[in-house]
N, C-alpha and C positions, 0 to 999 in steps of 0.2 A: 667621550672616550679620549683619554689623554694620548698624546703622541701622534695623533693624526693631523696631517697638514693638508689644507685645501688650497688649491691654486685657482686663479681666475679662469672661468670657463670649464673647470673640471668638476664633474658630478661625482666621480669616484674618489674616495680618500686616497691620498698618496701613501704608499707604504714605506716611504723613506722616513727615517728617524722615528719608528714606532716599535712598540714592544709586541712580539708575536702573540703573547698571552692575551693582549687586548682583543684580538680577533677570535681567539678560542673562547673567551668569556662571552663575547657577543654571539657566537654560534650557539653556545649553551643556553643563553637567554632566549634566543629566537626559537630554538627547538622546543623549549619548555612552554612557550606561549602558543605554539601551534596546537590545534585541536587534533585529537587522534583520528586517524582515517578508518572509522568504523562504519560499515554499512550492514544493514540487516534487510534481508529480503522479506517482503510481505508474506504473511502466512495465509494460505488459501486452502480451501477444501479441494481435494482431488476429485474429479468427476468419476473416477473408477473405484472410489471407496464405498460406494453404495450407501450414501448418506440418506437418512430417513427424512430430514427436513433441509430445505435450502432457502436462501433469500432470492430476491428477484434477479440479481446478476448471475447467481448460481443456476437458476432455472433457465436463464437465457443461454448459458454455457452448456448445460446438460441437455436441454430439450429444444432450444431455439425459440422459446416462447417469450415474447416481450411482456412487460408489466401490465399493459392494458389488457392483453389476452388473458393473463392470469386472473385479473380482477373480474373479467367477463365470465370465466369458468367458475370462479367462486360465487358469483351472483346466480348463475344457473344451477349451482349445486353439483357441478361436474368435477370439481376438485376441492380439496380442503386446505385451509390456511388458518393461521392464528396470528394475532397481533400481540407482541410483547411490549408492554409499557407500564410504567409505574402509575399508580392511581393519581389522577388529576393531570398527568403529563399530556402535552399536546403531541409530541413526537414519540415514536416507538420503532419497533423493528417487526416487519411482516415476514413471516416464514411460511413456506409452502410445503405441503406434504408430497414428497417425491412419488410415493406409491400411488396416490390418487391421480397424479399427473400421468404416470405410466398407464394406469387403468383407462384413463380417458383416451390416451393416444392409441392404446390397444383396441378400444371399442371403435374408434374412428377407422382404424385399419380394417377391422372385421366388417364394418358397415360399407366400406368401399369395395369389398370383394364380391 
């Protein structure tokens, strides 16, 4: 930047003998280099929308059941689930049927009465 004069021990440029347009140009450049302040909230399924299927964190939120309990119910045949993954893939997405979980919880309530 032309017209800026630094003095010993001074960290800020001295504004004496400088053109005001130099600072305006600097402000324009620094504003254009800044990243836009954009934030996006994560999209999540609402527990009140009556979803037919949910993942493990959704089942924890909806029913308070942890993943280990969901797998135990699946092994006993008390709930239904499916694994979505591409052929040959190691990882996938496990979904749980919310209606089968509700039926299981209802049967536990009736058995306890």
